[in-house]
N, C-alpha and C positions, 0 to 999 in steps of 0.2 A: 485539822481542828473542826470543832462540834459541828454535825448538821441540828436539825428542828423539823419534824415531819410535816407542819403545819405553813408552809411556802408553797406560792401559789404556782405557774406556770411562767408568769408575771416576776420570779427571780423574788419578789420582794417580800416583806411580812405581809399574812394576806387571813383574811376568817376564813375559816372555813363552810361558812354557812352564806359567800359569797361563788361557791369554789361549783366549776359543773359534776355530773359523777362520775364524769370519763376521764377530766381530768388528770395530767400527769405533777405528780408534784416531785419540783423540783429547791435544791436550793446554792444559793450562792457560799463563795469562800469564804469566809470569813479570818482575816487575819489579824482583828485584834478576842485575845482573850474573854475581854470584861465586856464587847458587843454581845462574843454567841452566850457568856453568859448572862446577860438582859435578856435575847432572847429564851433561854431553858425558863428564867425569871420569868415569863410571858406566857408559856405554857400552863406551868406551874399553875399560877397565878386562877387558873383557868378552871382546874380543880385537883385536889391531894393525890387521888388513887394515878393520879399517873406518873412512871418516872423519867426525869432527865437528869442526865449528870456527865459528868467529863473527868476519866481521873489522867491528871500529868506524871509526869513522871521516868515514864517505863521503859524500858531498853525496848528498842526492833520489834514490838508487839506486835506479832504473829495470829493467835488467839484467845478466844473471849468466848468463856462456857460458863452454864451455869445448872442448876436442877434444883429440883423442888425443896430443897429447906431454907433455900434459898444464898448457898453460899457461889458465889462466881470468882473464875479463876482465868485468869491472861500470862502468859506464855513469853516466856521474850530472850527472845532470840541473844540478844550484848557481845554486836560482834559476827562475823560473817556465818553466814547459813549453812555451810557447807565445815565451817572450823569444828574442830574437838579441842576447844578452849577448856571445856568443863568451867566454862562463870556462864553456861544459861542461868533462867531461875522465871520461878512462876510466883505472879502476884493473885495476894486472897483480899477481894472486895467483899462490901455486903451489899444489902439488898439497895443499901438508899445510895450505892456507886462511894461508899466511904472506903480506902485503902484500908481496910486491917492489918495487913502484914506484908511490904514491900515483896521482900525476900522472901517470901514462906517456905517455901523450895529452893532449896541454890546452889549452884553447880560447888563445889567440893568442898560443901561446910558438912557436917554431920554422915559423912560418907558415904552423900548424895554423887552420880557422875552424874552432869547434863550439861553436854554439849551445847546444841540447840535447837532446845524445847517448840514443835509447830503447832501441829493439832491437837486437841485433844477429847475424851469425852468421863463422863460421869458414870460410874456403872456399880451400882449401890454405896459402895461404902470406899470404893476407890478412882484415883482419878489416874486415866493411863494418857502417856505423855508418846507423842511419835518423836526421839532424838536418834533424826540420821539416822544407823541402821537399823535400831533396836524399837522396842515400844516397853516402856515405861510403866511401873505398875506403881504408887503410891498410894499409901490412907489418908484421904483429903481431910482431915478432923485432924493430923498431928504433923504428916508431908511424910512420913518414918516409910521410906525404899521397900517396897513386899513384892514384885517381882523386877525380873525383864526380861526379853523377849525376843532371840535374837534373829534375826531375816538372812538370810541365803538368797543372792537371786539368784534366777529362773534360771536352768540350767541353757535357753536360747539367751542368754541375753549379755553379749555385751559387756554392760552397766555397773556399774557398784550400785546398789539399793540407798537410796533419800527416801525415806517412809516424809509424808506432809499432815498425811490426817488419819486421823480413828472415825469410827464409827460405832455406837450399840446397835445392836440389831436382838432377837429373840432366842429362848431358848438357852443363855449365858453365849452368843456366840457376839464376835469383835469384827468387825471388817476396817484394815487397815491401808492405804496407797501409798504405791511407789510410784514417783513419777519420774524416778530415773531407767528405770527398768518397765514404766507401762504395762504394773501389772495391780492387782489387788488382791489379795490376800485373808485368806479368814481365819481367825484365831479362835480358837472353844475351852475360853476357859475354865467351863464342867469336866474338863480333859487334860487340866496341867496344861491349861495355855498351850496346847500344842499344834503349829500351823502349817497351814496346808493352803495353794497356789484356786485362789478364786480365778483370776482369771489371769492372760496375760498376754495382749493386742496392741498391736504397733498406733494402732487406731483410735487410741487412748488416746496419744498427743500429749500426753507429761500430764496423767491426770492426779491433782491437787488434789479438795476440797470434799468431802463423801458426805454423802446424808442418808439413813436408812426414810423410805418413803414409809410418814406411818399407817398406810393404809393396805397397798402389796407389799412392805416390806422388804420388796428392794432396792438394791444398793443407786443412791445416784449422784455418778458424779460428773463432776467437770475439770473442761480441760485445761490448762494453764499454756500449752503450743499453739493450740488453735481452736483456742475460743466455743468451744461443742460442749455439749449437754449431754450423757448419759445415759439408761437404764441397763442396769447389769439383774439378768433375774437370779436367785440361786442355786441353780445350772451349770452360769457363769456366759448366759447365752446378751449377745449387745448389738441394743438398741440406740440409735441417733435418733435424742429427743428434738435438738437443735442442730443443725445442720449449717447456719454459719456460713453460707457460701457466697461467693463474689455479689451477688447480686443485696445476703439477708445478712453481712456481716455486721452484727448492732454487738457483737462478743471481742473483744480483742484477748487479755488475759486477765480469765479467771480464776477467781483465790476461791472462794466459799460457798458455801450451800449448806441453805435448812428449811428445816417448813416451823410455816406454827400453826395451829393448832386446829385449824379450817383447812388445812391439806394444802395449802398455796405454799406455793416455790420459792425463797430471796438466795439468789446468786449476787457474788459483788466482784466487779471488775476492780483491780486492784490498779493498770494501767492506766483506762479511762475513767479514774477515780467514781463510779455507779455502782449504785444497788439494784436489782430490777426484781417484782414479785412477778411470778407466770401463773395467772388466777389457774382456777379446776379448768374453764375452761379454752387453758390454753395461749391464753392471751396474757403479755409483756406488757407491764409499763415499769417506768422509770419513775423512783419513788423518793430518788433523789443521786443529786450527781456535783463534780465541781468537788469531789472528796480527797480529802492525800491520802492515798494508797488503801480503800479500805482491806484488809488478808480476809485471815479465814473468819466470815461472821460467825453468831450465834444466835438462834429466836428461845426464848423464854416463853414458853407454850402455856405455862401457869399462868402468866400476868401479860403478856401480850407485847414481852419488853424484845429489841431488838438490841445487839449485843456488836460494836462495829471497833474493831482495834485498828488503828491507823500506826501503820508498821512505818513512814519515815518520816514521822511527827511526835512519834515518841507517847503517845497517848490513844485512852481507846472513849469508847463512848459509850451507854444506857438511855434506851430511848424508846419511848410510847412510841406503836404503832397505832393504823386505823382496824380498828372494832371493826367487822362487819355488823351489821343489822337490817333493818328491814330493803325489803328491793323496792327501790324507788321509780322502776322504768326506765327509760332514756333518756330522758330531759325532765328527771329530777335533781333535786338540788338536796346536801349535801347539809345534814344538822350539827352541830356539838355531837349530839349521841356519836356519830356515827365515829367520830375518834375517840370514842369512850371516856367524856368529859360530865356527861350528864346520864343519865335515865333518861332509858327508851324512850317517848309516847308515850302512849299508853291508845294502843290498837282499837278504833271503832269496828263495832260487830258487823258490819259491808265490809270492811276494809282487812278483816284477820283475816280471809282462805285467802289472798294472796299475796301473805305476806311471807318470809321462811328466813333463816339465818342463810350463811353462807353456808353451811356446812349440812344442809339439807338441800341444795338444792342441783 
């Protein structure tokens, strides 16, 4: 069910004018669609630039992505996640959250083979989709199949390939995660989509969502089996960013990961129903909880919108994120400007030297 990012720690609809700067934003589960839409309407009444939309009628949605042109895509498994049933499909949504084509790309139609589409990424005019043991590329405008890339399992892996996500890097590179083989592959789009192995390591513990860090260019992967977060360098060196040990087991089954324009990282925990934000100083905050199976989330960095598919509720949501503005200090209070609803107040000459956005801290 939908969530709204203007909830205080009490779990009730609250005003950001009274929320402390370090408050965790929490969300109760809404079991009534009309109530959730009322919340979205309340949010939207504050200012028109903020998007809050719910998309219903999906079938096991796994991934929600968008691009700068205003096109948004949702992958629908539509059956068992490992079944070769050729009935998966991709839904196309506009910038306001309206479904423009429920089955824009559909397995079994127009020579499309699509079984259980999971992670996706847009690179130029191509929408790449992870589908079992293949990565498939489609024209994002017409839906026409363009390329199919197969992935043989790593030589030392006894498991079959089970691709879960794809991320776009620099210089024509794609990265693809393989949950079954504990591997991440590199795909060179400028070299006829040549596949090579970036890393095969059991410490990855079932890598699901991946993203490319906007500052370092490293691959960030989240673990399904052990709820860990990893950094993988371009030469395949693995670093554990979050150990999730016995005393710090905040995560359970991580599914998605992405970054906003300021370099804050967002991860979704499908089993615990939470979305976390890790700020640039390494601190974690829950920005939404009690969610029904948030899968591969996406961030529209241009419009500062979070895209959340609810895999077990056959729904998805677009919602505005908090926008960092000036630093208020430890005891500062939030204002509507912190949430992007109104313009930031003009800074006095005395206050200006201390002010700065998150991207400059």
